C-alpha positions as CSV (number, residue, x, y, z in Angstrom):
1,M,80.1,-32.1,-72.2
2,N,81.3,-34.4,-74.6
3,P,80.6,-32.5,-77.8
4,D,81.3,-35.9,-79.9
5,T,77.2,-36.4,-79.7
6,G,77.3,-39.8,-81.9
7,N,77.5,-41.9,-78.5
8,T,74.0,-43.1,-78.7
9,S,71.9,-45.0,-81.3
10,D,68.6,-43.4,-79.7
11,P,68.4,-40.5,-82.8
12,E,66.1,-38.7,-80.4
13,A,68.6,-38.9,-77.3
14,R,71.3,-38.1,-80.0
15,S,69.4,-35.0,-81.2
16,A,68.8,-33.9,-77.8
17,E,72.6,-34.1,-77.1
18,Q,73.7,-32.4,-79.8
19,G,71.0,-29.4,-78.8
20,R,72.9,-29.3,-75.4
21,A,76.2,-29.4,-77.2
22,L,75.1,-26.3,-79.7
23,E,73.5,-24.5,-76.3
24,E,77.0,-24.7,-74.8
25,E,79.0,-23.6,-77.7
26,M,77.0,-20.8,-79.5
27,P,77.0,-18.4,-76.4
28,A,80.9,-18.5,-76.1
29,L,81.4,-17.8,-79.9
30,V,78.7,-15.5,-80.6
31,R,80.3,-13.4,-77.1
32,A,83.7,-14.2,-78.9
33,A,82.4,-12.0,-81.8
34,G,81.4,-9.2,-80.3
35,W,77.8,-9.6,-80.6
36,E,74.9,-10.1,-78.0
37,T,72.4,-12.3,-79.4
38,I,72.0,-15.6,-81.2
39,G,69.6,-15.5,-84.3
40,Q,68.7,-19.1,-84.4
41,L,69.2,-22.1,-82.4
42,N,66.7,-25.2,-83.4
43,E,66.0,-28.3,-84.8
44,N,65.5,-28.2,-88.3
45,S,64.0,-30.4,-90.8
46,C,66.5,-32.1,-93.4
47,L,63.6,-32.7,-96.0
48,G,62.7,-29.3,-97.0
49,T,59.2,-29.4,-96.1
50,P,56.9,-27.4,-93.8
51,D,54.6,-30.3,-93.3
52,P,54.5,-31.3,-89.0
53,E,54.2,-34.6,-90.4
54,K,56.8,-35.3,-92.4
55,A,59.4,-32.3,-91.4
56,P,60.7,-34.3,-87.9
57,R,61.4,-37.4,-89.7
58,K,64.8,-36.4,-90.9
59,T,66.4,-33.5,-88.8
60,H,69.4,-31.4,-87.7
61,W,70.6,-28.8,-85.2
62,T,71.5,-25.5,-86.1
63,G,72.6,-22.4,-84.5
64,A,73.3,-18.9,-86.1
65,S,74.1,-15.6,-85.8
66,G,75.7,-12.6,-88.1
67,R,76.1,-8.9,-88.6
68,S,75.4,-7.2,-92.0
69,G,77.5,-4.1,-93.1
70,I,80.6,-5.2,-91.9
71,P,83.9,-4.3,-93.7
72,R,85.8,-6.9,-95.0
73,D,89.0,-6.0,-92.4
74,E,86.2,-6.2,-89.4
75,A,85.4,-9.6,-90.5
76,E,88.6,-11.0,-90.6
77,H,89.4,-9.3,-87.0
78,T,85.9,-10.8,-85.7
79,A,86.7,-14.2,-87.4
80,E,90.4,-14.4,-85.8
81,L,88.6,-13.5,-82.5
82,I,86.0,-16.6,-83.0
83,R,88.8,-18.8,-84.3
84,A,91.2,-18.4,-81.1
85,T,87.8,-18.9,-78.8
86,A,87.1,-21.9,-80.7
87,E,90.2,-23.5,-80.6
88,Q,90.7,-22.8,-77.0
89,R,87.3,-24.8,-76.8
90,G,88.6,-27.7,-78.5
91,W,87.4,-27.2,-82.1
92,E,89.7,-28.1,-84.7
93,R,90.2,-26.3,-88.0
94,V,89.4,-27.7,-91.3
95,Q,89.5,-26.5,-94.7
96,R,86.0,-26.0,-96.6
97,G,84.6,-24.1,-99.5
98,A,82.2,-21.8,-99.7
99,A,79.0,-20.9,-101.9
100,P,79.6,-18.2,-104.5
101,N,80.3,-14.5,-103.2
102,T,80.8,-16.3,-99.8
103,E,84.4,-16.9,-98.4
104,N,84.9,-19.2,-95.7
105,L,87.0,-17.5,-93.2
106,Y,87.0,-20.0,-90.8
107,A,85.9,-23.6,-90.4
108,A,86.3,-26.2,-87.8
109,E,85.0,-29.6,-86.4
110,K,84.3,-30.6,-82.7
111,G,83.0,-34.1,-82.9
112,D,79.9,-34.2,-85.0
113,L,79.4,-30.4,-85.0
114,T,80.5,-28.2,-87.8
115,L,81.4,-24.2,-87.3
116,N,81.5,-22.1,-90.5
117,V,82.5,-18.4,-90.1
118,T,81.7,-17.1,-93.7
119,Y,81.9,-13.4,-95.4
120,S,79.2,-12.7,-98.1
121,S,80.1,-10.1,-100.3
122,G,77.5,-10.9,-103.0
123,T,74.6,-8.5,-104.0
124,G,73.2,-6.0,-100.6
125,R,75.7,-5.2,-98.0
126,P,78.5,-7.5,-96.9
127,G,78.0,-9.4,-94.1
128,L,79.4,-11.9,-91.6
129,S,77.9,-14.9,-90.3
130,L,78.7,-17.8,-87.9
131,R,77.0,-21.2,-88.0
132,L,77.0,-24.3,-86.2
133,S,75.4,-27.5,-87.5
134,T,74.9,-30.8,-86.8
135,P,74.4,-34.1,-89.3
136,C,71.3,-34.9,-90.1
137,L,69.5,-38.0,-88.1
138,D,66.6,-40.1,-89.2
139,M,64.0,-40.0,-86.5
140,P,61.5,-42.4,-85.7
141,A,57.4,-41.5,-86.3
142,G,56.0,-39.3,-84.0
143,H,59.1,-37.0,-83.6
144,T,58.7,-33.4,-82.5
145,M,61.7,-31.0,-83.3
146,S,62.9,-28.7,-80.5
147,R,64.1,-25.1,-80.1
148,S,66.6,-24.0,-77.7
149,E,65.4,-21.3,-75.6
150,L,67.9,-19.3,-76.6
151,D,66.4,-19.5,-80.0
152,P,64.2,-15.7,-80.5
153,M,61.4,-17.9,-82.2
154,Y,61.3,-20.3,-78.9
155,G,57.3,-20.2,-77.9
156,S,55.9,-19.1,-81.3
157,S,52.8,-20.9,-82.1
158,D,54.8,-22.6,-85.0
159,P,53.1,-26.4,-85.2
160,L,57.0,-27.8,-86.2
161,Y,57.6,-26.8,-82.4
162,P,54.6,-28.0,-80.5
163,N,56.5,-28.4,-77.1
164,D,57.8,-25.2,-76.7
165,D,56.7,-23.3,-73.7
166,R,54.4,-20.4,-75.3
167,S,54.5,-18.1,-72.1
168,K,57.9,-17.6,-72.7
169,F,57.7,-16.2,-76.5
170,T,59.3,-12.8,-76.5
171,N,57.6,-12.1,-80.3
172,G,61.2,-13.0,-82.0
173,E,63.4,-10.3,-80.3
174,P,66.5,-12.0,-79.5
175,K,67.0,-13.2,-76.0
176,P,70.4,-12.3,-74.0
177,L,73.2,-14.5,-73.8
178,P,73.6,-16.5,-70.9
179,S,75.8,-15.2,-68.3
180,P,79.6,-16.6,-69.3
181,S,79.5,-18.6,-65.8
182,R,77.2,-21.1,-67.3
183,E,79.5,-21.7,-70.3
184,R,82.2,-24.5,-69.9
C-alpha cells in the first residue's frame, strides 16, 4: 500500500485509504512495542463536537496504544524498538515538540501519516504512548465516520459510527492483533 494517501481528490475515498494505511501500520508498531492490543483506531472529528450531523464534516484518522506505569529506561527501550520497526517499514524521523510534562521519544512521517511515541511524566503514573494520525479532511454532507474492526469500540451503538457491524461489538474489550502474515 502506498502510505501517501493524498493521491485522490475525493475526500471520502482518501479517508478510507488513510484508514487502511493505519490498519496496516498500527499492528506492526504495537507488536514492536511488545504490546498485544490497540487502544483506538478510528476516524475522528476535527471539529470537537459530538453532534452526529456536524462532527463528520471534518475528520482525520487516529490510531493509539500505550502503557502506564512504565519506568523511563523501559520507555526509551520500547521507543527504540518502535523506531527500528518504523524505519524498516519506511518511516522517516522528524523533529517535533511535545506538550508540557511529555517528551517526544520518537516522531516520524510516512506520506501524510504521522507517528509520535511520547513519554508522559506528569501527574499520576508515567506512561508511554504510540499514536498515528492523519491530516484533517473536509467531508461532504452526509459523510459517516468509520471505525476499524481493530478498534475496541467497533460495533458499539455510537451514533457517530452508524455503519459498524453491531454483531462484532466486544463490549470495549481490546481485540487481538491480526497475525503478522497479514502485515505488509
